[in-house]
C-alpha positions as CSV (number, residue, x, y, z in Angstrom):
1,M,4.9,-19.8,-1.4
2,K,4.9,-18.2,-4.7
3,K,6.5,-15.4,-6.3
4,T,4.5,-12.7,-8.4
5,Q,6.1,-14.2,-11.6
6,D,4.5,-17.4,-10.7
7,I,0.9,-16.0,-10.6
8,I,0.7,-13.0,-12.8
9,G,-0.6,-14.4,-16.2
10,L,-2.2,-17.4,-15.1
11,P,-5.8,-18.2,-16.0
12,V,-8.3,-18.0,-13.7
13,F,-11.0,-21.1,-13.6
14,S,-14.5,-21.2,-11.8
15,V,-14.6,-24.6,-10.4
16,V,-18.6,-24.7,-10.4
17,D,-18.6,-23.8,-14.2
18,G,-15.8,-25.6,-15.1
19,R,-14.5,-23.0,-17.3
20,Q,-12.0,-20.1,-17.7
21,V,-13.4,-16.9,-16.6
22,G,-10.1,-14.7,-16.8
23,Q,-6.4,-14.1,-16.4
24,V,-4.4,-12.6,-13.5
25,K,-3.0,-9.3,-14.7
26,D,-1.9,-7.9,-11.3
27,L,-1.7,-8.3,-7.7
28,V,-3.3,-5.5,-5.1
29,I,-1.7,-5.0,-2.1
30,N,-3.1,-4.1,1.2
31,P,0.2,-2.1,2.8
32,E,-1.4,-1.9,6.3
33,E,-1.7,-5.7,6.5
34,G,1.4,-6.8,4.5
35,R,-0.5,-8.8,2.0
36,V,-2.2,-9.4,-1.3
37,E,-5.7,-8.4,-0.8
38,Y,-6.9,-8.8,-4.5
39,L,-6.2,-10.3,-7.7
40,L,-6.8,-7.9,-10.7
41,V,-8.4,-10.2,-13.5
42,S,-8.7,-9.2,-17.0
43,D,-11.6,-10.9,-19.2
44,G,-10.4,-9.8,-22.3
45,S,-11.5,-6.6,-22.4
46,W,-8.5,-5.0,-20.5
47,Y,-9.6,-1.7,-18.5
48,V,-13.0,-1.9,-20.0
49,G,-13.9,-5.1,-18.1
50,A,-11.4,-4.7,-15.3
51,R,-12.3,-6.8,-12.4
52,V,-11.0,-8.1,-8.8
53,L,-11.2,-11.4,-7.3
54,P,-10.6,-11.1,-3.6
55,F,-7.8,-13.2,-2.4
56,D,-9.8,-14.8,0.4
57,R,-12.2,-16.1,-2.5
58,V,-9.2,-18.2,-4.4
59,M,-9.4,-21.8,-3.7
60,G,-5.9,-22.3,-5.1
61,V,-2.9,-21.0,-6.8
62,G,-1.3,-23.9,-8.7
63,E,1.4,-24.2,-11.3
64,H,-1.0,-23.8,-14.4
65,A,-3.9,-21.8,-13.1
66,V,-6.0,-19.9,-10.1
67,T,-9.0,-21.6,-9.1
68,T,-12.2,-20.1,-7.3
69,E,-15.3,-21.6,-6.6
70,S,-17.7,-19.3,-8.8
71,E,-17.3,-16.5,-11.4
72,N,-19.6,-14.7,-9.0
73,N,-16.6,-14.2,-6.5
74,I,-15.2,-11.6,-9.2
75,T,-16.5,-8.1,-9.4
76,S,-15.9,-5.0,-11.2
77,I,-13.5,-2.6,-9.7
78,A,-16.4,0.0,-9.4
79,E,-18.3,-2.5,-7.2
80,A,-15.4,-3.2,-5.0
81,A,-14.8,-0.1,-3.1
82,K,-11.9,-1.5,-1.1
83,A,-10.0,-2.6,-4.0
84,N,-10.9,1.0,-5.7
85,D,-9.4,2.6,-2.7
86,L,-6.2,0.5,-2.5
87,L,-5.7,0.9,-6.3
88,K,-6.0,4.6,-6.0
89,R,-3.2,4.7,-3.1
90,N,-1.0,3.4,-6.1
91,V,1.3,1.1,-3.7
92,E,3.5,-1.2,-5.8
93,L,6.5,-2.9,-4.6
94,K,8.2,-3.9,-7.7
95,G,10.3,-1.0,-9.1
96,N,10.0,0.8,-5.5
97,R,13.2,2.0,-3.4
98,L,14.0,0.2,-0.1
99,L,14.7,2.8,2.6
100,T,16.0,2.1,6.0
101,D,14.8,3.5,9.2
102,R,18.1,5.3,9.6
103,G,17.7,7.1,6.2
104,D,19.9,4.8,3.9
105,F,18.7,3.9,0.5
106,I,19.8,0.2,0.0
107,G,18.3,-0.8,-3.4
108,K,15.2,-1.4,-5.3
109,V,12.5,-4.1,-5.2
110,T,12.5,-6.6,-8.2
111,E,10.2,-9.4,-6.8
112,Y,8.2,-10.5,-3.9
113,Q,7.0,-13.6,-2.5
114,L,3.7,-14.6,-0.8
115,D,2.3,-17.3,1.0
116,E,-0.3,-18.6,-1.6
117,N,-2.9,-19.7,1.0
118,S,-3.2,-16.4,3.1
119,G,-1.7,-13.9,0.5
120,I,0.8,-12.6,3.4
121,I,4.0,-11.1,1.5
122,T,6.9,-13.4,3.0
123,S,9.8,-12.2,1.4
124,L,11.4,-9.1,-1.0
125,Y,14.0,-9.4,-3.3
126,F,16.1,-6.4,-4.4
127,Q,18.9,-5.4,-6.0
128,R,21.7,-2.7,-4.6
129,S,22.7,-1.6,-8.3
130,E,21.6,-2.7,-12.0
131,D,24.6,-5.1,-11.9
132,A,24.3,-6.5,-8.5
133,A,22.8,-10.1,-7.7
134,A,19.4,-10.2,-6.2
135,E,19.2,-10.4,-2.6
136,E,16.3,-11.7,-0.4
137,L,15.0,-9.9,2.7
138,D,12.4,-11.3,5.3
139,A,9.2,-9.3,4.9
140,Q,9.1,-9.3,9.1
141,Q,12.0,-6.6,8.5
142,V,9.2,-4.5,6.6
143,L,8.0,-1.2,8.8
144,T,6.0,0.5,6.1
145,Y,4.7,-0.4,2.3
146,G,4.7,3.4,1.1
147,S,3.7,4.6,-2.2
148,D,7.3,6.1,-2.8
149,V,9.5,3.9,-0.7
150,V,9.0,0.7,1.3
151,V,10.7,1.3,4.9
152,V,12.6,-1.5,6.4
153,R,14.4,-2.0,9.9
154,Y,18.1,-1.3,9.7
155,Q,20.1,-4.7,10.6
156,Q,23.8,-5.1,9.9
157,S,23.4,-8.7,9.1
158,A,20.6,-8.2,6.8
159,L,21.3,-5.2,5.2
160,G,25.1,-5.1,5.1
161,S,27.3,-2.6,7.0
162,T,26.9,0.6,7.9
163,P,27.2,3.1,4.9
164,A,30.7,4.7,4.8
165,S,29.5,8.1,5.3
166,A,27.8,6.8,8.3
167,E,30.0,7.9,11.7
168,S,30.2,5.4,14.4
169,P,28.7,5.6,17.9
170,A,32.4,6.3,19.4
171,E,33.2,9.1,16.9
172,T,29.9,11.0,17.4
173,G,29.5,10.4,21.0
174,K,26.1,9.1,20.9
175,P,25.0,5.8,22.1
176,D,24.2,3.0,19.5
177,Q,20.7,3.2,18.6
178,T,20.3,0.1,16.2
179,E,18.8,-2.0,19.0
180,T,16.2,0.5,20.2
181,G,15.3,1.6,16.7
182,E,14.3,-2.0,16.0
183,M,12.5,-2.1,18.8
184,D,10.4,1.2,18.2
185,G,10.1,0.3,14.5
186,A,8.7,-3.1,15.6
187,A,6.4,-1.7,17.9
188,L,5.2,1.0,15.7
189,F,4.2,-1.5,13.2
190,K,2.4,-3.7,15.8
191,K,0.7,-0.6,16.9
192,R,-0.6,0.0,13.2
193,Q,-1.8,-3.5,13.1
194,R,-3.8,-3.5,16.1
195,E,-5.3,0.2,15.1
196,Y,-6.4,-1.6,12.0
197,L,-8.3,-4.7,13.5
198,I,-10.1,-2.4,16.3
199,G,-13.8,-1.8,15.2
200,K,-13.9,-4.5,12.4
201,K,-15.9,-7.4,12.3
202,A,-15.2,-11.2,12.4
203,M,-16.3,-12.6,9.2
204,R,-16.0,-16.0,10.1
205,D,-15.2,-18.0,13.6
206,L,-11.3,-17.8,14.6
207,R,-10.8,-21.1,16.5
208,G,-7.6,-22.2,18.5
209,Q,-5.7,-25.4,18.2
210,D,-8.1,-27.4,19.8
211,G,-10.8,-26.3,17.9
212,Q,-12.9,-24.3,20.1
213,I,-14.2,-20.9,19.2
214,I,-11.9,-17.9,20.4
215,I,-13.6,-15.4,18.4
216,A,-17.4,-15.9,17.0
217,E,-18.5,-14.9,13.5
218,G,-20.0,-11.4,13.7
219,T,-18.0,-10.3,16.7
220,I,-16.6,-6.8,16.4
221,I,-12.9,-6.8,17.4
222,T,-11.4,-5.0,20.5
223,E,-8.3,-4.5,22.0
224,A,-9.2,-7.3,24.5
225,L,-10.2,-9.9,21.7
226,I,-6.6,-8.9,19.9
227,D,-4.8,-9.8,23.0
228,L,-6.7,-13.3,23.4
229,A,-5.9,-13.8,19.5
230,E,-2.3,-13.1,20.3
231,Q,-2.3,-15.6,23.3
232,H,-3.6,-18.5,21.2
233,N,-1.1,-17.4,18.2
234,K,-3.7,-16.5,16.1
235,F,-2.9,-13.0,15.4
236,V,-2.1,-13.1,11.6
237,E,-5.2,-15.5,11.3
238,L,-7.4,-12.7,12.8
239,S,-6.2,-10.2,10.6
240,Q,-7.3,-12.1,7.5
241,I,-10.8,-12.8,8.7
242,V,-11.8,-9.1,9.3
243,K,-13.9,-6.8,7.2
């Protein structure tokens, strides 16, 4: 796992050419998939020569450098329509506020961690106040990565006790909705993931644990194929190979 501070600033090297082809300046997030989709790369003429490297073209993220097979994998922002669209949406994590699905602000994101192999965001780090110590939140609790707020499922054990201003179920006469809220939020997030995948094309074969092809390269994704991928515990991998 890598934090953004471990990646931003690293030089980018082309393995084929054996030379440095840029430097990581920022990470571009795909909010629907909850992962880093591109690395924003500078070639020395920042914002004049701003380019992007698709995360699935990254060979490795090491302690001292990022590697990719060839400089040809890095394209200008103008030529990468999807990257351009994601940048225009302006979804930033660091500095963004955390809002629970109950409507309570709990802090501000200070850092996040990702799987350096897939780009999937695994953890968020946040502070409840400027003087408070940083706390870690499992990214599976995230319902929405937005431009204004990051919405997370309320969980008493993970996010602390209910705010003092909130009334208990006994005081309001209403049933405790914590459990149903978590179920509805999780279902909504999964529904959005499935909707995103339907109609996409598999860019390479998806194989099961036994090596057999589950979904062949070039196949258009349907609900039935998503169900099949889930049966083989390959849902996350499926989201990484479609376009």
